[in-house]
C-alpha positions in Angstrom: 112.1 207.0 147.2 111.2 208.0 143.7 113.4 205.0 142.5 111.4 202.5 144.4 108.1 203.9 143.0 109.5 203.7 139.6 110.5 200.0 140.1 107.1 199.2 141.4 105.4 200.8 138.5 107.7 199.0 136.1 106.9 195.6 137.8 103.2 196.3 137.5 103.6 197.2 133.8 105.5 194.0 133.2 103.0 191.9 135.1 100.1 193.4 133.2 101.8 192.8 129.9 102.3 189.1 130.9 98.7 188.8 132.1 97.4 190.4 128.9 99.6 188.1 126.8 98.4 185.0 128.8 94.8 186.0 128.5 95.2 186.6 124.7 97.0 183.3 124.3 94.3 181.3 126.1 91.4 183.1 124.4 93.1 182.6 121.0 93.4 178.8 121.7 89.8 178.6 122.8 88.7 180.4 119.6 90.5 177.8 117.6 88.8 175.0 119.5 91.8 174.1 121.7 90.4 173.8 125.2 93.6 172.3 126.6 95.3 175.7 127.3 95.3 177.5 130.7 96.8 180.7 132.1 100.1 180.0 133.8 100.2 180.4 137.6 104.0 180.7 137.8 106.4 182.9 135.9 110.2 182.2 136.2 109.5 179.9 139.1 107.6 182.5 141.0 103.8 182.3 141.6 101.7 185.0 140.1 99.8 187.3 142.4 97.6 190.3 142.5 95.5 191.1 139.4 97.2 188.4 137.4 96.2 185.7 139.9 92.7 187.1 140.1 92.2 187.1 136.3 93.7 183.6 136.0 91.2 182.3 138.6 88.4 183.8 136.5 89.7 182.6 133.0 90.9 179.1 133.9 87.5 177.9 135.4 85.7 179.4 132.5 87.8 177.3 130.1 87.3 174.3 132.3 83.6 174.7 132.0 83.8 175.0 128.2 85.9 171.8 128.1 83.4 170.0 130.2 80.6 171.0 127.9 82.5 169.8 124.8 83.3 166.5 126.5 79.7 165.8 127.3 78.7 166.6 123.8 81.4 164.1 122.5 80.2 161.5 125.0 76.6 162.0 123.8 77.8 161.7 120.2 79.7 158.5 121.1 76.7 157.1 122.8 74.6 157.8 119.7 77.3 156.1 117.5 77.5 153.1 119.8 73.8 152.7 119.7 73.7 152.8 116.0 76.6 150.3 115.8 74.8 148.0 118.2 71.7 148.0 116.1 73.8 147.4 113.0 75.6 144.4 114.7 72.4 143.0 115.9 71.0 143.2 112.4 74.2 141.5 111.0 73.9 138.8 113.7 70.4 138.1 112.6 71.6 137.8 109.0 74.5 135.5 110.1 72.0 133.4 112.1 69.7 133.1 109.1 72.7 132.3 106.9 73.9 129.7 109.4 70.5 128.0 109.4 70.5 128.1 105.6 73.9 126.5 105.5 72.9 123.8 108.0 69.9 123.0 105.9 72.1 122.9 102.8 74.6 120.6 104.6 71.7 118.4 105.7 70.5 118.3 102.1 74.0 117.5 100.8 74.4 114.7 103.4 71.1 113.3 102.4 72.0 113.7 98.7 75.4 112.0 99.4 73.6 109.2 101.2 71.1 108.7 98.3 74.0 108.8 95.9 75.9 106.1 97.8 72.8 104.0 98.0 72.2 104.5 94.3 75.8 103.5 93.5 75.6 100.5 95.8 72.3 99.4 94.2 73.5 100.1 90.7 76.7 98.2 91.4 74.7 95.2 92.7 72.2 95.3 89.8 75.0 95.4 87.2 77.4 93.1 88.9 74.8 90.4 89.7 74.1 89.4 86.0 77.7 90.0 85.1 78.7 87.4 87.8 76.7 84.6 86.2 77.8 85.7 82.7 81.5 85.7 83.4 81.4 82.5 85.5 79.5 80.6 82.8 81.7 82.0 80.0 84.8 80.9 81.8 83.3 77.4 82.4 82.5 77.1 78.7 85.9 78.5 77.7 87.7 75.7 79.6 85.7 73.2 77.5 86.5 70.4 79.9 84.1 68.0 78.1 85.7 68.8 74.8 82.4 69.2 72.9 82.9 72.8 71.7 84.5 73.7 68.4 87.3 76.2 68.1 84.9 78.8 66.7 82.5 78.3 69.6 85.3 78.7 72.1 86.2 82.0 70.3 82.6 83.1 70.7 82.7 82.4 74.4 86.0 84.2 74.7 84.4 87.3 73.1 81.5 87.1 75.5 83.9 86.9 78.5 86.1 89.7 77.1 83.0 92.0 76.6 81.8 91.2 80.1 85.2 92.1 81.5 85.2 95.4 79.6 81.8 96.2 81.1 83.1 95.3 84.6 86.0 97.7 84.1 83.6 100.5 83.2 81.6 99.8 86.4 84.8 99.9 88.4 85.8 103.2 86.9 82.5 104.8 87.8 82.8 103.4 91.4 86.4 104.7 91.6 85.3 108.1 90.6 82.6 108.1 93.2 85.0 107.0 95.9 87.4 109.8 95.0 84.6 112.4 95.1 83.5 111.2 98.5 87.0 111.0 99.9 86.8 107.2 100.4 90.1 106.5 98.8 92.7 105.5 101.3 96.5 105.2 100.8 98.2 101.9 101.7 101.8 103.0 101.7 104.5 100.4 101.0 107.8 99.8 99.2 107.5 99.5 95.4 110.6 98.2 93.6 111.3 99.7 90.2 112.5 96.4 88.8 109.2 94.7 89.9 107.2 97.6 88.5 109.0 97.3 85.2 108.4 93.6 85.0 104.8 94.0 85.9 104.1 96.6 83.2 106.1 94.7 80.7 104.0 91.5 81.3 100.8 93.5 80.8 101.7 95.6 77.7 104.3 93.5 75.8 101.6 91.4 74.1 99.5 94.5 73.4 102.5 96.1 71.7 103.1 93.0 69.6 99.5 92.7 68.5 99.4 96.4 67.4 102.9 96.2 65.8 104.3 98.9 68.0 107.7 99.2 69.7 107.4 99.2 73.5 110.3 100.4 75.7 110.7 100.8 79.5 113.8 102.8 80.5 115.0 103.1 84.1 117.5 105.9 84.7 120.9 104.9 86.1 120.6 107.3 89.1 117.2 105.9 90.0 116.9 104.7 93.6 116.0 101.0 94.1 112.4 101.7 95.2 109.9 104.3 96.2 107.5 104.4 99.1 103.9 104.8 97.8 100.7 102.9 97.3 101.8 100.3 94.8 98.4 99.4 93.5 97.3 103.0 93.0 100.6 103.9 91.3 100.3 100.9 89.0 96.7 101.9 88.3 97.7 105.4 87.1 100.6 104.0 85.0 98.4 101.3 83.4 95.9 104.0 82.5 98.5 106.3 80.9 100.0 103.4 79.0 96.6 102.0 77.9 95.8 105.5 76.5 99.1 105.7 74.7 98.6 102.3 73.0 94.9 103.2 72.2 95.8 106.4 70.4 99.0 105.1 68.6 98.7 103.3 65.4 102.3 103.2 64.3 105.7 103.9 66.0 106.4 103.4 69.6 105.3 103.8 73.2 108.1 104.6 75.8 107.9 104.7 79.6 110.9 106.5 81.2 111.4 106.5 84.9 114.0 108.6 86.6 114.5 111.5 89.1 112.8 114.8 88.2 115.1 117.8 87.7 116.1 119.5 90.9 114.5 122.8 92.0 111.4 122.1 89.9 108.2 124.1 90.4 105.2 122.0 91.3 101.5 122.6 92.0 101.3 120.0 94.7 102.8 121.2 98.0 103.9 117.6 98.7 106.2 117.7 95.7 107.6 121.1 96.7 108.6 119.8 100.1 109.8 116.4 98.9 113.5 115.7 99.1 113.4 113.6 95.8 110.7 113.8 93.1 110.4 110.9 90.6 109.2 111.3 87.1 107.3 108.6 85.1 107.0 109.8 81.5 104.8 108.0 78.9 105.7 109.2 75.4 103.8 107.9 72.3 103.9 108.7 68.6 100.2 108.7 68.2 97.6 111.4 67.2 98.6 113.8 69.9 96.4 116.3 71.8 95.8 119.9 70.6 96.9 122.5 73.1 93.4 123.8 73.6 92.2 120.3 74.6 94.9 119.5 77.1 93.0 120.9 80.0 89.5 119.4 79.4 90.8 115.8 79.0 91.3 115.7 82.8 87.6 116.5 83.3 85.2 113.7 84.0 83.5 112.2 80.9 85.6 114.4 78.6 87.8 113.5 75.7 89.7 115.5 73.1 87.3 114.2 70.4 83.7 114.3 71.7 82.0 114.1 68.3 79.4 111.4 67.5 81.7 110.0 64.9 84.7 109.8 67.2 87.2 107.1 66.4 88.3 106.0 69.8 86.1 104.5 72.6 86.2 105.0 76.3 84.3 106.9 79.0 86.6 109.8 79.6 87.0 108.8 83.2 90.5 107.3 83.1 92.5 110.5 83.2 90.2 112.1 85.7 90.7 109.2 88.1 94.5 109.1 87.4 94.9 112.8 88.1 93.0 112.6 91.4 94.9 109.5 92.5 98.2 111.3 91.7 97.1 114.1 94.0 96.2 111.7 96.7 99.7 110.2 96.4 101.2 113.6 96.8 101.9 114.1 93.1 100.5 115.5 89.8 100.2 114.7 86.1 101.3 116.9 83.3 100.7 116.7 79.6 102.5 118.2 76.6 103.1 117.4 73.0 105.9 115.1 71.9 108.8 116.4 70.0 107.8 114.3 67.0 104.1 114.4 67.4 102.1 112.2 69.8 101.7 113.1 73.5 103.9 113.1 76.6 102.2 112.4 79.9 104.3 112.7 83.0 103.4 111.4 86.4 105.4 113.1 89.2 105.5 111.5 92.6 107.5 112.1 95.8 110.1 109.3 96.4 108.6 108.8 99.9 104.8 109.3 100.4 104.0 111.4 103.4 100.4 111.6 104.6 99.1 115.2 104.5 97.7 114.8 108.0 98.1 112.1 110.6 95.8 109.3 109.8 94.6 106.7 112.2 95.1 103.1 111.1 92.3 101.8 109.1 89.9 100.0 111.3 90.6 96.3 111.0 87.3 94.5 111.6 87.2 90.8 112.0 84.5 88.3 112.3 84.1 87.1 115.9 83.2 83.8 114.3 86.2 81.7 113.2 88.3 84.6 112.0 91.2 83.6 109.8 93.7 85.0 112.2 92.9 88.2 114.2 95.2 91.1 113.5 97.3 92.1 116.4 98.5 95.6 117.1 102.0 96.2 115.9 104.0 96.4 119.1 107.1 95.0 120.7 105.0 92.3 122.2 104.1 90.8 118.9 107.7 90.9 117.7 110.7 89.6 119.5 112.2 93.0 120.6 111.5 96.6 119.8 113.3 98.1 116.8 113.5 101.7 115.6 110.6 102.8 113.4 111.5 102.4 109.7 109.5 103.1 106.5 111.0 100.2 104.6 113.1 97.2 105.4 116.5 97.0 103.5 116.8 93.4 102.6 119.5 91.3 100.7 117.9 91.1 97.3 120.8 93.0 95.7 123.4 90.8 97.4 122.1 87.3 96.7 124.8 85.1 95.2 124.9 81.6 93.7 124.6 79.0 96.4 123.2 81.4 99.1 120.3 80.1 101.1 117.4 82.6 100.6 114.6 83.1 103.1 111.5 85.1 102.1 110.1 87.0 105.2 106.4 87.9 104.8 105.6 90.3 107.6 103.4 93.4 107.4 105.0 95.2 110.4 108.4 96.7 109.6 109.5 96.3 113.2 109.0 92.6 113.2 110.4 92.2 109.6 113.6 94.0 110.6 114.1 91.7 113.6 113.3 88.6 111.7 115.7 89.6 108.9 118.5 90.1 111.5 117.8 86.7 113.0 117.7 85.1 109.5 121.1 86.5 108.7 122.5 85.1 111.9 121.1 81.7 110.9 123.0 81.8 107.6 120.2 83.0 105.3 120.1 85.9 102.8 116.7 87.6 103.5 114.0 89.0 101.2 111.2 91.0 102.7 107.6 91.4 101.5 105.2 93.4 103.6 102.1 92.5 101.6 100.6 89.2 100.5 100.4 90.0 96.8 104.0 91.1 96.8 105.0 87.9 98.6 103.4 85.7 96.0 105.2 87.7 93.2 108.6 87.5 94.9 108.2 83.8 95.7 107.4 82.9 92.1 110.2 85.0 90.7 113.0 84.4 93.3 112.1 80.8 94.3 113.4 81.2 97.8 114.6 78.1 99.8 112.2 78.8 102.6 109.4 81.2 103.7 108.5 82.7 107.0 104.8 83.8 106.7 102.9 86.0 109.1 99.2 85.3 109.1 98.3 89.0 109.8 99.0 90.9 106.6 97.6 94.3 105.6 96.1 93.3 102.2 95.0 89.7 102.6 94.8 86.8 105.0 98.1 84.9 105.3 96.1 81.6 105.0 95.2 82.7 101.5 98.8 83.4 100.7 99.7 79.9 101.9 97.0 78.4 99.8 98.1 80.3 96.7 101.7 79.3 97.3 100.8 75.6 97.7 98.7 75.6 94.5 101.3 76.9 92.1 103.8 74.5 90.7 106.8 76.9 91.1 106.2 77.5 94.8 104.4 74.4 96.1 107.6 72.7 97.3 109.0 75.7 99.3 108.7 75.0 103.0 106.6 77.6 104.7 106.9 78.3 108.4 103.8 80.2 109.7 103.8 82.8 112.4 100.6 83.5 114.2 99.3 85.3 117.3 96.5 82.7 117.6 97.2 79.3 119.2 93.8 77.7 118.6 94.4 74.1 117.7 91.7 73.9 115.1 93.1 76.8 113.2 96.6 75.5 113.5 95.5 72.1 112.2 94.0 73.8 109.2 97.4 75.4 108.4 99.2 72.1 108.7 96.6 70.4 106.4 97.2 73.2 103.9 100.9 72.3 103.8 102.6 74.5 106.4 105.9 73.0 107.6 105.5 74.3 111.1 103.9 77.2 113.1 105.5 79.6 115.6 103.3 81.3 118.1 103.7 85.1 118.5 105.1 86.9 120.4 108.2 84.8 120.0 111.4 85.0 122.0 114.8 85.5 120.4 115.7 82.0 121.3 112.4 80.6 119.9 112.9 82.5 116.6 116.5 81.3 116.4 115.5 77.7 117.1 112.8 77.9 114.4 115.2 79.3 111.8 117.8 76.7 112.6 115.2 73.9 112.2 114.0 75.4 108.9 117.6 75.5 107.6 118.2 71.9 108.6 115.1 70.8 106.8 116.2 72.7 103.6 119.7 71.3 103.8 118.4 67.7 104.2 117.9 66.9 100.5 116.5 63.4 101.1 113.0 63.5 102.6 111.7 60.5 104.5 108.4 58.8 104.0 107.0 55.9 106.1 104.4 53.6 104.4 102.2 51.4 106.6 100.3 48.8 104.5 99.7 45.1 105.4 99.2 44.0 101.8 102.6 43.3 100.3 101.7 44.0 96.7 100.0 47.3 97.5 102.8 48.3 99.8 105.4 47.9 97.1 103.2 49.5 94.5 102.7 52.6 96.7 106.4 52.8 97.4 107.2 52.6 93.7 104.5 55.2 92.7 105.2 57.9 95.3 108.9 57.3 95.7 111.9 58.8 93.9 115.5 59.7 94.1 114.7 62.6 96.5 112.6 60.4 98.8 113.8 57.8 101.3 111.0 55.3 101.6 110.5 52.9 104.6 107.8 50.3 104.3 106.2 48.3 107.2 103.2 46.0 107.4 102.1 46.3 111.0 101.3 48.9 113.6 104.0 47.6 115.9 106.7 47.9 113.2 105.5 51.4 112.5 105.9 52.5 116.1 109.4 51.0 116.2 110.3 52.8 113.0 109.0 56.1 114.3 111.1 55.7 117.5 114.2 55.0 115.5 114.2 58.0 113.1 112.3 61.1 112.1 109.9 61.0 109.1 108.5 63.9 107.1 105.2 62.1 106.2 103.4 58.9 106.8 101.0 57.0 104.5 98.6 54.8 106.5 96.1 52.0 105.6 93.5 51.8 108.3 93.2 48.0 108.1 96.2 46.5 109.7 96.7 42.9 111.0 97.7 43.8 114.6 95.8 47.0 115.3 93.5 49.4 113.5 94.8 52.6 112.0 92.8 54.5 114.7 94.6 52.7 117.4 98.0 53.4 115.8 97.2 57.1 115.4 96.1 57.2 119.1 99.5 55.8 120.2 101.4 58.2 117.9 99.5 61.1 119.2 100.7 60.4 122.8 104.2 61.3 121.6 104.4 65.1 121.5 107.2 65.0 118.9 105.0 63.0 116.5 101.7 64.9 117.0 102.3 67.1 113.9 103.6 64.4 111.6 101.5 64.7 108.4 99.4 61.6 107.8 97.9 60.6 104.5 95.2 58.0 105.1 95.0 55.8 102.0 92.1 53.5 102.2 89.4 51.8 100.1 87.1 51.8 103.1 84.1 54.1 103.0 84.4 56.3 106.1 81.5 57.6 108.0 81.4 61.3 109.0 82.1 60.2 112.6 85.2 58.2 111.5 86.5 61.1 109.5 86.1 63.5 112.4 87.8 61.0 114.7 90.8 60.8 112.3 91.2 64.5 112.1 91.0 64.7 115.9 93.8 62.1 116.2 96.3 64.0 114.0 96.7 67.7 113.3 97.5 67.2 109.7 95.6 64.2 108.3 94.3 63.9 104.8 92.0 61.1 103.7 92.4 59.8 100.1 90.6 57.1 98.2 92.6 54.0 97.3 91.0 54.3 93.8 92.8 57.6 93.3 96.5 57.1 93.4 97.0 60.5 91.7 95.6 62.2 94.9 98.0 60.1 97.0 101.0 61.3 94.9 99.7 64.9 95.1 99.3 64.9 98.9 102.6 63.2 99.7 104.5 65.6 97.4 102.8 68.5 99.3 103.9 67.3 102.7 107.4 66.1 101.5 107.9 69.5 99.8 108.9 67.9 96.6 109.8 70.1 93.7 107.8 69.2 90.6 110.7 70.2 88.4 112.7 67.3 89.8 110.0 64.7 89.3 109.6 62.4 86.3 107.4 63.8 83.5 104.6 61.3 84.0 104.2 62.1 87.7 104.4 65.8 87.0 101.6 65.5 84.5 99.5 63.5 87.0 99.9 66.2 89.6 99.0 68.9 87.1 95.9 67.0 86.2 94.8 66.5 89.7 95.5 70.2 90.5 93.2 71.3 87.6 90.5 69.1 89.0 91.1 70.7 92.5 90.5 67.7 94.8 90.5 70.1 97.7 86.7 70.6 97.0 85.9 67.0 96.2 82.9 65.7 98.2 82.6 69.0 100.1 79.1 70.1 100.6 78.5 73.8 99.7 75.3 75.7 100.4 74.7 78.5 97.9 72.3 81.2 99.2 71.3 83.7 96.5 67.9 85.1 95.4 69.1 85.2 91.8 68.8 81.8 90.2 71.3 82.8 87.5 74.0 83.1 90.1 73.0 79.8 91.7 73.2 78.1 88.3 76.6 79.6 87.4 78.2 78.9 90.8 76.7 75.3 90.8 78.2 74.7 87.3 81.6 76.0 88.5 81.8 74.0 91.7 80.4 70.8 90.3 83.3 70.7 87.9 85.5 70.4 91.1 83.3 67.6 92.4 81.7 69.5 95.2 78.2 68.7 96.4 75.8 71.6 96.0 72.7 72.7 97.9 71.0 76.0 97.3 68.4 78.3 98.7 66.9 81.5 97.3 66.1 83.0 100.7 67.7 83.5 104.1 64.8 81.6 105.8 65.2 78.7 103.4 69.0 78.6 104.2 68.3 78.4 107.9 65.9 75.4 107.4 68.5 73.6 105.2 71.3 74.2 107.7 69.3 72.9 110.6 68.2 69.8 108.6 71.6 69.1 107.0 74.5 68.9 109.5 77.0 67.7 106.8 77.3 71.2 105.1 81.0 72.2 105.0 80.7 75.8 103.8 78.2 78.5 102.9 78.3 81.0 100.0 76.0 83.8 101.2 74.7 86.7 99.0 74.2 89.7 101.2 71.4 91.5 99.1 68.3 89.4 99.3 64.6 90.4 99.8 62.8 90.0 103.2 65.8 88.4 105.1 69.1 89.7 103.7 72.4 88.1 104.0 73.5 90.1 107.1 70.4 89.1 109.0 70.8 85.5 107.8 74.4 85.3 109.0 73.5 86.7 112.4 70.7 84.1 112.7 73.1 81.3 111.7 75.6 82.3 114.4 72.9 82.1 117.1 72.3 78.4 116.3 74.3 76.0 118.5 76.8 74.1 116.4 76.9 76.6 113.5 79.0 79.3 115.2 82.2 78.0 113.5 80.6 77.0 110.2 82.6 78.8 107.4 80.5 81.5 105.6 81.9 83.4 102.6 79.9 86.6 101.9 79.2 87.5 98.3 78.4 91.1 97.6 78.1 93.1 94.4 78.4 96.5 96.2 82.2 96.7 96.4 82.1 99.9 98.4 84.1 100.9 101.5 82.8 99.4 104.7 81.1 96.4 103.0 83.8 93.9 104.2 83.6 95.2 107.8 79.8 95.0 107.7 80.0 91.4 106.4 82.5 90.3 109.1 80.6 92.0 111.9 77.4 90.1 110.8 79.3 86.8 111.1 81.0 86.1 107.8 84.3 84.2 107.8 85.5 85.9 104.6 84.3 88.2 101.9 84.5 88.3 98.1 82.9 90.8 95.6 80.9 90.0 92.5 81.7 89.2 89.8 83.8 86.7 91.6 87.4 86.1 90.7 87.3 82.3 90.1 90.8 81.4 91.3 90.3 83.6 94.4 86.9 82.0 95.1 88.3 78.5 94.8 91.3 79.4 97.0 88.9 80.7 99.7 86.8 77.6 99.5 89.8 75.3 99.8 91.2 77.3 102.7 87.9 77.3 104.7 86.8 73.8 103.9 90.0 72.0 105.0 
């Protein structure tokens, strides 16, 4: 019994010790701020009881209460903090809102400033270019000295005036270029640039400069250089011309060297486009000139800055060239570096990726066309406008490296690489070696250099109208004889007739089938292979008939002569002719009747007809003739030179194979430009200096000139003079400007198709689109490029 009592006492002692320990542990934790501790309610898996349980039920709730009180205090503290944060955030939001409004106001002011700046530049461009226009035109007219009444010294004076005016124009263009760069208006027109062509282009420009300054000029192409690069050819040329111009300007003795080759592998570049490019190309311009001090090599790229900015500086210039070049290089994905040459002078290096890649996807530039007699509307590049769909390619690999002696060469002028690839494939099947040009300017360069046997010319090109390309080809002695087959998405008979009158051999409507393209190429090859071209002369006067045959004939021309309309019809049924010379006064029928009969035969409808008559034709008779044949040209019997020139055009005669006396006659008639003879041109310009200058220029080409100094006056003249062939319209005039005048003209019945060439001195982005939307047929900037203006006038007045 006493043992049991002892065990119970022992158990009580142990329980009290545990209870005391637990109470001490919990109190100690609470004292330290730890309110997570509680007295245990089980020991060794057995629930506590008795006094331990009673004490635990007292202590644990007390700790719970303390914990609850602390939590509430913390919550209250958190609420106070959140309230303070809320007030702070609201205050910051108010500050952000005020800053946003301030930024919006600044953005509005910047936009307004930019607008005013653009307006100022446009007006400045107009005010400077307008007097320059008349100055350069008149200087050029005097420089030609067609009347032969100027002395050699006087011509030198005029050349100095023209040169100074051209320098001033270059300065204006630099300022406009800088403005376009700053406003992000520079766009990249990516295309293939061949290094051989770039070398020849730069050599032509700077070879004479080097000779005049007594300097050695070298252009070196590395052996491992690829054949071409993909970039904006004009912008790349602009940068290189600037670097070379500077090199020559600052070099008095020694040499200037341009070296083109691949840049070292694993180079470090500032432009990310160069870092990611598979191949980087280096264009290094090294001179032996004055050099650039190291401390000046950074500032020379800043606008209007030069290494020597003193008032007594030796070298001229605005200090814009390198700034523009650096920014263009960045736009092309490259950069420009400068360092000192090993033997003095300076070394400028242009680094470009071998293939230009746009930094961000760019939508195609908006192609705006006049809804009134557009040259040829541009179609979307799609399988429908080609023959079949081809894989997308960045450049077309043609046969220029594989042309051998005796190969038939076809130049394909097509802006869309899909279509160009397909046409090249078809040309090879037809037995041609193919050259491809995707721009009009490149096509003209290749044609004059390579002298292809034939040309396939798409009217819709990215840089210029295909009609202008055709006109320039047919007005240059080295390409005039090359047969040109035109491709067009437009089937309008009036426009096709214009192409035939300009000298096109034939026209193919797009989209073309494979079979149609193959048939066209076969026909073109047959024409090229047939060395003897056939001419039919219809003249009832025996003496004149034989004289014409002798005058226009030659070893390369098979001439058939007949005296009546009936004989002509029989001859046309027997064989195919390439051109026909017709006198309107025949013994058995009039020339009109003969042409009407010929027109009924579909195979003869496009036969070129040169009407050679001494009869004065009325406007009604001229219109009737042009309606009877798609390619009819009327020449005066008193002008046999014109007859020779027109027949050689339609027979595709090479001037190189003609006798010297006939070649000189054609050259003389081309200088006089009979394409404008007796054409009535209305000049609309509020500046009498421009009217006078343009009148002097066009009267030299025997055009008839009317003029008006206002839009309202132009409308009155047009309504009272139905014989006007073409209008030259200045766009910036007081009261009624050129845009409003053109819109008014297009509302007049009978004038919707009147050719109007807009003249503008603004030369800013969007001007061309604005002119065409207002109703212009074409657009040219002041000061006008005279050959370009004459080409436009010929093209639109035919």
